[in-house]
N, C-alpha and C positions, 0 to 999 in steps of 0.2 A: 154031715161034714163036721169034723172035730174043730172047734174054735181054737185058734192059737192065742190063748189069753196069756197075759204077762206072767201069771203065777206058774204056768207050765214050764216056762223057761227058767224062772228064778229059783224054784225049789231045789232042783239038782245043783245049780250053781252055788247056792248057800250051803248045801251039804258038802260040796267039794271044799269050800272055804273052811268049814269046821274040820274036815279031815286033814286039810293041809296044816292047820295050826296044831292039830293033835300029833302029826308026824314031826313037825318042827320042834315041839316041846315034849317029845315022848320021854325025855330023861327027867322031866319034872313030874314025879308021881302024883303029888297032891296039887290040884289047881289052886286051892286056897293057901297060898304061902307067899312070903315076902318077895321071893325071887320072881314069881309069876306076876305079882302086883307091880313090881318095878318095870318089868317088860311091858305090861299093859299100859302103864301111865307115862312111860318115857320112850318106848320103842316104836310106837305107831301113831299115826294121825288119821283123821277122817279120809284124807286123800288115798291112803293105803287101802282102805276098805272099798272106796269107790272104784279103784282100779281093779281090785280082785273081783268085785261083782260084775263090772262091765267087760272084763277081758274076754269071756266066751263069745260076746257079740262081735269081737274083732273090729274090722274096718267099718261096720255099720254104726258103731257107737261114737257119740261125741261126749266128751267129758268137760264139765264146767267146774274148775277148781277154785278154791278160795284165793283171793289176791293177798298181797302182803298186808293190806289194810283189813283183811278179814271179811271182805265183801265179795260176793260172787259176781262174775261177769253177767250183765243183764241180757245177753243173747240167750236164745233157747229158753226164755222165760226163767232162767236161773236154776233149772233143775240140774242135779248132779250128773245124771246119765240120760241122754236122749238118743233114742233109736228112731230116726226120722222115717225110715222106710216102713216101719211097723206102727208108727205113732205111739211108741212106748216112752213114758217119762218116769224116771225113778228118783226119789229123794233118799238120801242115805245119811244116817247119823251113827258115828262111832262114839260111844260114851265111855268115859273113864273118870277117875278121880283127879281132882286138882289139889295142888299144894295148899295147905292151910298156913296160918302164920307161924306155926311151929315147924314148918318145912316138911311135914309128913303128909302123905297122900290120904286125906280124909274127907275133903269136900266133894260132894257129888255134883253131877252135871245139872245145870239150871233147867227148869222146866220150860222157860220161854221159847227157846229154839225148837224144842221137841213139839210143843203145842202148836207152833207155827206150821210145822210139817203135817201134823194131824189135820189142822184146819184146811191146809192146801188139799189134802187127799179128800176130805169131806166135800169141799167145793167142787173138785173134779168129778166126784161121784154124782153130785147134783146136776152137773152138766151133761151126764150121760156117758162118762168115760170109764165105766166099769169094765175091767178086763184089760185096760190100757195104761193104768197108773198104779204105782206101788210105792210104799214107804218101808224102808228097811232100817232096823236098829240093830247094831252089833256091839257086843261087849265081851271082854274076857271074863271067864267064870273064876274070879279070883278074890271075891269078897263074900262075906257071910250072908249078906242080905242085899237084894236088888235096890233097896232104899239107900244103900251106900253108893250106888251107881247113878241113880236118877232121883231128883227131888220129888218125892211122893207125898211129903207132908204139906200141911196147910201153910206153913211158913218155912223159912230157912232153918237149918239146924238138923242134927242127926236124929234126935229123939223128938218126934212131933206126932200129932194126931194125923192119921192118914186123910188125905183129901180124896173124897169118894168120886169127884169128877175126874181126877187123874187116874185112879186105880181101875176105873172101868175100861180103860184102854188095854189092860193087861190081864186077860182071862186066865193066864197061866200062873198067876200069883195067888197065894193065900195069905190070910192074916187073921189075928185074933179079933173076932167081931165085938168082943166085950171091951177090950182096951183100945182097939183101933190104933195101936201104936206102931210107928214105922219099924221099930226093932223086931216086930213079929212077922214081918213080910218074908215069905219063903216061896221058892219055886214049886209049882205043882207039876212034877215030871210026869204024872199020869195024864196030864193034858198036852204033853209034847206030841208033835206030829199029828195033831187033830185040829181040824178047822173049826173056829168059833166065830160066829157073827157078832159084831159089836152092837150094843144097844145105843144107836145114834138116832135121835129124832129126825124125821123128814127123809130117812133113807130106807123106808119100808119097800121091800121088793128088790132093792139094789144095795144090800148091806155091805159094809166094809168087813172083810174077813181077816182074822188074825191066825197065823200059824207060827207056833213056837217050835224052834228047832234046837235041840240040845238034850244031852243026858248028863247025869251027875259027874261022870268022869271026863266029859269033853272040856277042852281048854277054852273053847269059844262057844258063845250062844248067839242066836239070831232070832229076832221077831220080825216076821214078814207080814205086812198089811197090804191088802189089795181089794 
């Protein structure tokens, strides 16, 4: 019998999300442009991505949105999407740049909230929930390096030494091993659509797998962890 694991549902959904954004922004030929960055940073919120991911589950899905205070409702353990009948729980992060003091979009997303979701997924795997839990990170392909989207350095700032404890969660990224500078971070598109187990202690036999979905011309990218 084929197991109905969470990734079998989410891969096709994520691909539809990417195709939808490609169609919506087909008139923008180059993803890395100011117009695309403006759309990414002002036109969407995390709730938009949550709804897109959860929509195919229709009435089976419960959505937990951020309150006006920025805190999730404590019901359903605070997960963004809960499919009760299948015991599926999904965390979603939409990452984008924030405005700096100069009012330009240059600041990347802080690592703290992302680390919290990774820790949640690791804890769920340790509890034996492999195949029932997932963490999804989505972002517009509108900057030159992923380090401009997420804080991958040891400290705040655009030009930092890469934090190796952070970069291990992203097997689809490459960087210069000599300088280990965040400005050298680049996507490894040859690793797209391939499943990679993460090297997480104490998860031997039940590893967290990462699947990167995206090609250079795609307007939107997704990293799926399950």
